[in-house]
C-alpha positions in Angstrom: 13.2 9.0 4.0 12.4 10.6 7.3 15.1 12.7 8.8 14.5 10.8 12.0 16.6 8.0 10.6 19.6 10.2 9.9 20.6 10.2 13.5 17.8 8.6 15.5 18.3 11.1 18.3 15.2 10.7 20.5 15.5 13.7 22.7 16.0 16.1 19.8 13.1 14.8 17.9 10.8 15.1 20.9 11.6 18.8 20.9 10.5 19.0 17.2 7.3 17.2 18.0 6.5 19.5 20.8 7.0 22.5 18.6 4.7 21.1 16.0 2.0 21.0 18.7 -1.0 20.5 16.5 -0.3 17.3 14.7 -3.8 17.1 13.5 -3.4 20.3 11.5 -0.9 18.4 9.3 -3.3 15.5 8.8 -7.0 15.5 9.9 -8.7 18.9 10.4 -9.9 19.8 13.8 -13.0 21.9 14.4 -12.5 25.3 16.0 -9.5 27.5 16.2 -7.8 25.5 19.0 -6.5 22.1 18.2 -6.1 19.2 20.6 -2.8 17.5 21.1 -3.2 13.9 19.9 -2.4 10.9 22.0 0.7 8.9 21.4 -0.1 6.1 19.0 2.4 3.3 18.7 2.8 -0.2 17.3 3.7 -2.8 19.8 4.9 -5.9 17.8 5.7 -9.3 19.3 8.5 -11.3 17.6 9.0 -15.0 17.2 5.3 -16.0 16.7 5.3 -19.7 15.9 8.8 -20.4 17.2 7.4 -22.9 19.8 4.2 -23.5 21.7 5.2 -21.5 24.7 6.1 -18.4 22.7 2.9 -18.5 20.6 0.7 -19.0 23.7 2.2 -16.2 25.7 2.0 -13.9 22.7 -1.7 -14.8 22.1 -2.4 -13.9 25.8 -0.8 -10.5 25.3 -2.9 -9.9 22.1 -6.1 -10.8 23.9 -5.1 -8.4 26.7 -4.7 -5.6 24.2 -1.0 -5.0 25.0 0.3 -6.2 21.6 -0.7 -4.8 18.1 0.8 -7.4 15.8 3.2 -10.3 15.5 6.2 -11.3 13.3 5.7 -14.9 12.3 8.4 -17.5 11.9 8.1 -20.3 9.3 9.6 -23.8 9.2 9.6 -23.8 13.0 8.1 -26.1 15.6 4.8 -24.2 16.1 4.5 -22.4 12.8 1.5 -24.4 11.5 -0.6 -23.9 14.7 0.4 -20.3 15.0 -0.8 -19.6 11.4 -4.1 -21.2 12.2 -4.5 -19.1 15.3 -3.6 -15.9 13.4 -6.4 -16.6 10.8 -8.9 -17.6 13.6 -8.3 -14.4 15.7 -7.6 -12.0 12.8 -4.0 -11.3 14.1 -1.9 -9.0 11.9 1.2 -11.2 11.2 4.3 -10.3 9.2 7.2 -12.5 8.2 10.0 -12.9 10.8 12.8 -14.0 8.4 15.0 -16.5 10.1 18.6 -16.8 8.9 20.4 -17.8 12.1 18.3 -20.1 14.4 17.9 -23.8 13.5 14.8 -24.6 11.4 13.2 -27.3 13.5 9.8 -28.0 11.8 9.4 -31.7 11.0 8.6 -31.1 7.4 11.5 -28.7 6.7 13.4 -29.7 3.5 16.9 -31.0 4.2 18.3 -28.8 1.4 16.8 -25.7 3.0 18.3 -26.7 6.3 21.7 -27.1 4.7 21.6 -23.7 3.0 20.3 -21.9 6.1 23.1 -23.5 8.2 25.7 -22.2 5.8 24.3 -18.7 6.1 24.0 -18.9 9.9 27.7 -20.0 10.3 28.7 -17.0 8.3 26.4 -14.4 10.0 27.3 -15.6 13.5 31.0 -15.8 12.8 31.7 -12.2 13.7 29.7 -9.1 14.8 30.8 -7.5 11.5 29.7 -10.4 9.3 26.2 -9.1 8.6 27.6 -5.9 7.0 29.9 -7.9 4.6 28.5 -9.1 1.2 29.4 -12.7 0.7 29.3 -13.5 -3.1 29.8 -17.2 -2.4 26.6 -17.3 -0.4 24.4 -15.2 -2.8 22.6 -18.3 -4.1 22.0 -19.6 -0.6 20.6 -16.3 0.6 18.2 -16.1 -2.3 17.1 -19.7 -1.9 16.4 -19.4 1.9 14.6 -16.1 1.6 12.4 -17.2 -1.2 11.6 -20.5 0.5 10.4 -18.6 3.6 8.4 -16.2 1.6 6.6 -19.1 -0.2 6.1 -21.0 3.1 4.5 -17.9 4.7 2.2 -17.6 1.7 1.2 -21.2 2.1 0.5 -20.9 5.8 -1.2 -17.5 5.8 -2.9 -17.5 2.4 -1.2 -14.4 1.0 2.3 -12.9 0.5 3.6 -11.0 3.6 2.9 -7.3 3.6 5.5 -6.8 6.3 8.9 -8.3 6.8 11.5 -8.1 9.6 14.3 -10.5 10.7 15.3 -12.8 13.6 18.3 -11.1 15.2 17.6 -8.3 12.6 19.4 -10.3 10.0 17.0 -9.1 7.3 19.4 -6.1 7.2 22.4 -8.3 6.3 24.3 -7.0 3.3 23.4 -10.0 1.1 19.7 -9.5 1.7 19.6 -5.7 1.1 22.1 -5.6 -1.8 20.5 -8.6 -3.6 17.1 -6.9 -3.1 15.6 -10.2 -1.8 12.7 -8.6 0.0 9.7 -7.8 -2.3 9.4 -4.2 -3.2 6.6 -2.3 -1.6 6.5 -4.4 1.6 6.9 -2.8 5.0 10.4 -3.6 6.3 11.8 -3.0 9.8 14.6 -0.4 9.9 17.6 -0.2 12.2 17.0 0.2 15.9 16.7 3.8 17.0 19.1 5.2 19.7 19.7 8.2 21.8 22.5 10.7 21.4 25.9 9.3 22.3 24.9 5.6 22.2 26.6 4.9 18.8 29.7 6.0 17.1 30.0 8.1 13.9 30.7 5.2 11.6 27.9 3.2 13.0 25.5 6.1 12.5 26.6 6.7 8.9 26.2 3.0 8.1 22.7 2.9 9.6 21.8 6.1 7.7 23.0 4.6 4.4 21.2 1.3 5.0 17.9 2.9 6.0 18.2 5.1 2.9 18.4 1.9 0.7 15.5 0.4 2.5 13.3 3.5 2.1 13.8 3.5 -1.7 12.1 0.1 -2.0 10.0 -0.2 1.1 7.9 1.6 3.7 9.6 1.9 7.1 8.7 3.3 10.5 10.2 6.6 11.7 11.4 5.0 15.0 12.0 1.5 16.0 12.8 0.6 19.7 13.3 -2.5 21.8 10.9 -2.7 24.8 13.8 -3.3 27.2 15.3 -1.9 29.3 12.0 -1.4 31.2 13.0 2.0 32.6 9.9 4.2 33.0 11.6 7.4 32.0 13.0 5.8 28.9 9.7 4.3 27.9 8.0 7.7 28.2 10.6 9.2 25.9 10.2 6.5 23.2 6.4 6.7 23.2 6.3 10.5 23.0 7.2 10.7 19.2 4.1 8.6 18.5 2.0 11.8 18.7 3.1 12.6 15.1 5.4 9.9 13.8 5.4 6.1 13.2 6.8 4.3 16.3 7.3 0.5 16.5 8.2 -1.2 19.8 9.7 -4.7 19.6 8.7 -7.2 22.3 9.5 -10.8 23.1 6.7 -12.2 25.3 8.6 -15.5 25.7 10.9 -13.6 28.0 9.2 -13.7 31.4 10.0 -10.2 32.4 8.5 -8.7 29.2 5.5 -11.0 29.4 4.7 -10.0 32.9 5.1 -6.3 32.0 2.8 -6.5 29.0 0.1 -8.6 30.8 0.1 -6.1 33.7 -0.5 -3.2 31.3 2.9 -1.7 32.0 3.0 0.7 29.1 -0.4 2.1 29.9 0.6 2.6 33.5 3.7 4.5 32.7 2.2 6.4 29.7 -1.5 7.0 30.4 -1.8 9.3 27.3 -0.9 6.5 25.0 -2.7 4.2 22.6 -1.6 0.9 21.2 -2.4 0.5 17.4 -4.8 -2.2 16.5 -2.6 -4.0 13.9 0.5 -2.7 12.2 -0.5 0.6 10.6 1.9 3.3 9.3 0.7 6.8 8.7 2.2 9.9 7.1 4.5 12.2 9.2 2.4 14.7 11.3 -0.9 13.0 10.7 -3.1 11.1 13.2 -5.2 8.3 11.8 -7.3 7.0 14.7 -8.5 3.5 14.2 -12.0 2.6 15.2 -12.8 -0.5 17.1 -15.5 -3.0 16.0 -17.7 -1.6 18.7 -17.3 1.9 17.2 -18.3 0.6 13.8 -21.3 -1.2 15.3 -22.4 2.1 17.0 -22.1 3.9 13.6 -24.2 1.1 12.0 -27.0 1.7 14.5 -27.4 5.2 13.2 -28.9 6.3 9.9 -27.1 4.2 7.2 -24.8 6.2 4.9 -25.4 6.0 1.1 -22.8 5.3 -1.6 -23.2 6.4 -5.2 -21.2 4.1 -7.4 -20.1 6.2 -10.4 -19.2 4.8 -13.8 -18.0 6.7 -16.9 -18.4 4.8 -20.1 -17.6 5.3 -23.8 -18.7 2.8 -26.4 -18.3 -0.3 -24.2 -21.9 -1.7 -23.8 -20.9 -5.3 -23.2 -18.3 -4.7 -20.5 -20.7 -2.2 -18.9 -23.4 -4.9 -18.8 -21.1 -7.2 -16.9 -20.1 -4.5 -14.5 -23.7 -3.6 -13.7 -24.6 -7.2 -13.1 -21.7 -7.6 -10.6 -22.6 -4.4 -8.8 -26.1 -5.8 -8.3 -24.6 -8.5 -6.1 -22.6 -6.4 -3.6 -22.6 -7.5 0.1 -23.3 -4.6 2.5 -23.8 -6.3 5.8 -26.5 -3.7 6.3 -23.9 -1.0 7.0 -24.8 1.2 4.1 -27.1 1.6 1.1 -25.9 2.2 -2.5 -27.0 3.2 -6.0 -25.4 3.4 -9.4 -24.8 6.4 -11.7 -23.7 5.9 -15.3 -22.3 8.8 -17.3 -22.3 8.1 -21.1 -19.6 10.1 -22.9 -21.1 9.3 -26.3 -23.8 11.7 -27.5 -25.1 8.7 -29.6 -26.1 7.2 -26.3 -24.5 3.8 -27.0 -24.7 2.8 -23.3 -28.4 3.5 -22.8 -29.7 0.2 -23.9 -27.3 -1.7 -21.5 -28.5 0.5 -18.6 -32.2 0.1 -19.4 -31.7 -3.7 -19.6 -29.9 -3.8 -16.3 -32.4 -1.5 -14.6 -35.2 -3.9 -15.5 -33.9 -6.7 -13.2 -31.6 -4.7 -10.8 -32.5 -4.4 -7.1 -30.1 -1.4 -7.0 -31.3 1.9 -8.5 -29.4 3.0 -11.7 -29.3 6.5 -12.9 -28.3 7.3 -16.5 -26.9 10.6 -17.8 -25.1 11.8 -20.9 -22.0 14.1 -21.2 -21.8 15.3 -24.8 -18.4 17.0 -24.4 -15.8 14.4 -25.2 -13.1 13.7 -22.6 -12.7 11.6 -19.5 -12.5 14.6 -17.2 -15.8 16.0 -18.6 -17.4 12.6 -18.0 -16.1 12.3 -14.4 -17.4 15.8 -13.6 -20.9 14.9 -15.0 -21.1 11.6 -13.0 -20.0 13.3 -9.8 -22.6 16.1 -10.3 -25.3 13.4 -10.6 -24.1 11.4 -7.5 -25.9 11.8 -4.2 -25.3 10.4 -0.7 -22.4 10.5 1.7 -19.8 8.6 -0.4 -18.8 8.4 -4.1 -17.3 5.2 -5.4 -15.7 5.0 -8.8 -14.9 2.1 -11.0 -14.1 1.9 -14.7 -16.5 0.5 -17.3 -14.1 -2.3 -18.3 -13.7 -3.6 -14.8 -15.9 -5.7 -12.4 -15.5 -5.9 -8.6 -15.4 -8.7 -6.0 -18.6 -9.3 -4.1 -17.5 -7.5 -1.0 -15.7 -4.7 -2.9 -17.8 -1.8 -1.5 -17.9 -3.3 2.0 -14.1 -3.5 2.2 -13.7 0.0 0.9 -16.3 1.4 3.3 -15.0 -0.5 6.3 -11.5 0.7 5.7 -12.6 4.3 5.3 -14.6 4.3 8.5 -12.0 2.2 10.5 -9.1 4.6 9.6 -11.2 7.7 9.6 -9.8 9.0 6.3 -11.2 10.9 3.3 -11.0 8.0 0.8 -9.7 4.5 0.1 -8.2 3.1 -3.1 -8.2 -0.6 -3.9 -6.1 -2.7 -6.3 -7.0 -3.2 -9.9 -5.9 -6.6 -11.1 -5.9 -7.9 -14.7 -8.4 -10.5 -16.0 -8.3 -12.4 -19.2 -11.3 -14.2 -20.5 -9.0 -16.1 -22.9 -5.3 -17.1 -22.6 -3.2 -14.1 -23.8 0.1 -14.3 -25.7 3.1 -15.5 -23.6 5.1 -12.3 -24.1 2.3 -10.2 -22.6 2.1 -12.4 -19.5 5.9 -12.5 -19.1 6.4 -8.7 -19.6 3.8 -7.9 -16.9 2.9 -4.7 -18.7 -0.6 -4.8 -17.2 0.5 -5.1 -13.6 0.0 -2.3 -11.1 1.5 -1.9 -7.7 -0.7 -2.2 -4.6 0.0 -1.9 -0.9 -1.3 -3.3 2.4 -4.5 -2.0 3.9 -3.8 1.2 5.9 -0.9 2.4 3.8 -1.1 6.0 2.9 -1.5 6.8 -0.8 1.0 9.1 -2.6 -0.5 11.0 -5.4 1.7 9.5 -8.3 0.0 6.1 -7.5 -3.5 7.4 -7.2 -6.3 6.6 -9.7 -10.1 6.4 -9.9 -10.4 2.9 -11.3 -11.2 1.6 -7.8 -11.8 4.2 -5.1 -14.3 5.3 -2.5 -14.3 9.0 -1.5 -16.3 11.0 1.0 -18.8 13.3 -0.9 -17.4 16.3 1.1 -14.0 15.9 -0.7 -15.6 17.3 -3.9 -17.2 20.2 -2.1 -19.1 22.6 -4.3 -16.6 22.5 -7.2 -18.5 22.0 -10.4 -15.4 20.7 -12.2 -13.3 18.8 -9.7 -11.5 17.0 -12.6 -9.6 19.4 -14.9 -10.6 19.0 -18.6 -7.1 19.9 -20.0 -6.1 16.4 -18.9 -6.9 13.7 -21.4 -5.1 11.3 -19.1 -3.9 11.7 -15.6 -6.8 13.8 -14.5 -7.3 11.5 -11.5 -3.7 11.9 -10.3 -4.1 15.7 -10.7 -7.3 15.5 -8.6 -5.7 13.5 -5.8 -2.6 15.7 -5.8 -4.6 18.8 -5.3 -6.8 17.2 -2.5 -3.7 15.9 -0.7 -2.3 19.4 -0.9 -5.5 20.6 0.9 -4.7 18.1 3.7 -7.0 15.3 2.6 -5.9 11.8 3.5 -6.3 8.6 1.4 -5.2 5.0 2.1 -5.0 1.7 0.4 -7.3 -1.3 1.0 -5.2 -4.3 -0.1 -8.1 -6.7 -0.6 -10.9 -4.6 -2.2 -10.2 -6.0 -5.6 -11.5 -4.8 -8.9 -10.6 -6.8 -12.0 -9.9 -5.1 -15.3 -10.8 -7.2 -18.4 -8.0 -7.2 -21.0 -9.7 -8.0 -24.3 -7.8 -9.4 -27.4 -7.7 -5.8 -28.9 -5.3 -4.9 -26.1 -2.9 -7.8 -26.8 -1.1 -5.9 -29.6 2.2 -4.2 -29.4 0.7 -1.2 -31.2 -1.8 -0.7 -28.4 0.8 -0.5 -25.6 3.0 1.8 -27.7 0.1 4.2 -28.3 -0.9 4.0 -24.6 2.6 4.8 -23.5 2.9 7.8 -25.8 -0.5 9.0 -24.6 0.3 8.7 -20.9 3.8 10.2 -21.4 2.3 13.3 -23.1 -0.3 14.1 -20.4 2.1 13.2 -17.6 4.0 16.3 -18.8 1.1 18.4 -17.3 1.8 17.1 -13.8 3.9 19.5 -11.6 6.6 16.8 -11.0 7.5 17.0 -14.7 10.0 19.8 -14.5 13.5 20.5 -16.0 14.9 17.5 -14.3 12.3 15.1 -15.7 12.7 16.6 -19.2 16.5 16.3 -19.0 16.1 12.7 -17.9 13.9 12.0 -20.9 16.4 13.7 -23.3 19.0 11.2 -22.1 16.7 8.2 -21.9 15.4 8.4 -25.5 18.7 7.9 -27.4 20.1 5.5 -24.7 17.0 3.3 -24.8 16.9 3.4 -28.6 20.4 2.1 -28.8 19.6 -0.6 -26.3 16.6 -1.9 -28.1 18.5 -4.4 -30.3 20.2 -5.9 -27.2 16.8 -6.1 -25.4 15.3 -8.0 -28.4 18.1 -10.6 -28.2 17.3 -11.0 -24.5 13.6 -11.8 -25.3 10.4 -10.2 -26.5 9.2 -9.3 -23.0 12.5 -7.4 -22.3 12.2 -5.6 -25.6 8.6 -4.5 -25.0 9.3 -3.3 -21.5 12.2 -1.1 -22.8 10.1 0.1 -25.7 7.3 1.2 -23.4 9.7 3.2 -21.3 11.2 4.8 -24.4 7.7 5.8 -25.7 6.8 7.3 -22.3 9.8 9.6 -22.4 9.3 10.3 -26.1 5.7 11.3 -25.5 6.8 13.7 -22.7 9.3 15.4 -25.0 7.0 15.7 -28.0 4.3 17.3 -25.8 6.8 19.8 -24.4 7.9 20.6 -28.0 4.2 21.3 -28.8 4.1 18.5 -31.4 0.4 17.5 -31.3 0.5 13.8 -32.2 -2.6 12.9 -30.0 -6.0 13.8 -31.5 -8.1 11.4 -29.6 -10.1 12.1 -26.4 -9.9 8.4 -25.5 -7.3 5.7 -26.1 -9.5 3.3 -27.9 -8.9 -0.5 -27.9 
């Protein structure tokens, strides 16, 4: 977690920012020896979207005026349905504004939900210290009310919320945080930031501890301020850290004073060297990710169209490859780019050639075929990249297939955020119903993040990615052959170390087909041993990681019978963790139990 949350001392942090000077040098490279000082770049969020008609209408006016970046939407409220429709119509970035204290006044609100929420509200409003107290008697009510609002948001907005905050900041109540009621991986609003001397020592320690808990499960901004009081000197100070850190400013347009200030461009008048984010976007400390407008993208489109090479590495999977090539032939481009396909066959028997020839006969997209005789996924990736041309390289696995606008979403995100590459989610697909234990264990699930979230190298992969061709440079072997697994993480780790920036695109979906051959327990055990062994080559696998594995292996082994009594899904999840640690230890002991270049089905 950022050190800014340890004390939230605004004046001290501004001094650090000024010393950093060249924020771009920590993020995007700047041509020439002298670097420009970036503009302050802050998120201006409007709370209570959907609370009532007046609040929604005033907020919408501020959004149209360009003075508000995003909104926090209430559900089960008077204007929630209309507000959701407006958000979809105007493309408004809306998170969930969790309401645990104000009456739920929507006509369709279930009476049981109202009853539970009223119990919570009575407790939270009973004392200024009530939110910091865990109430075991209300644990079930808290869970029920939070989950109901999450489901209602998904019904209204068509997707789970990527960002959550709370009405009266009650999403930070002890029951919510300690019960872990907010979905892991979401962006969550931290405590309010304050200047030196504004809060006592105990208050600061509690906020530090609470933000530490949040940062373990969620992404949080470095600074969070209220717009009021509207003192020009204060506003200049709270905007200044936005040159290199994530700053969110909370606004309430239903308050006349704030509405007038926003509509009159008050922040821009006070802070001319200031930019309001278009949507809620977090960036890494010290980096500046400028967001392009639709007009900027249209101007780019009027120039020579960039070309994307879609790269596929394959090994003895002709039927899945055929499906993938067919789906790639249907990609929507909106005439923003052109694309072609390169297939690298890692089987010297050329088992993929027939599938490529057949696809080429009917494809409107050029397909290039090449062979890499040296076995190993890193060798195949190096071969396919060497045969790729154009401005961008996209990668997708041979057992996956993309959505129709997959390339378009990756390309748009890459250009909009001005980054070096974009990763998308890989979701599982079954052509037939799988065993219940496999579905319940969720062994095939992978974490994803909202669009614009910066990628950390341990979560990087090449199963769904678009990268600028310049990232590879002139390196003939960008992927290191000593890795039989994890070569993609190693690649991204090194590139991020060079200052390259990669983000997620939350809706550029690729689907991984899980065939019946991968429905066995034996497959998942072998896969876990395989990944554990080659994870030991990563630099984060040091003495601490090995020590943890030495403790985990006997503890998990003893716990297996208990996990089996709890159910097969719990048993398999624990067994997979055990095998991952065991694979790491065996590799470090130089016990060579993996002789395959690929983990076959």
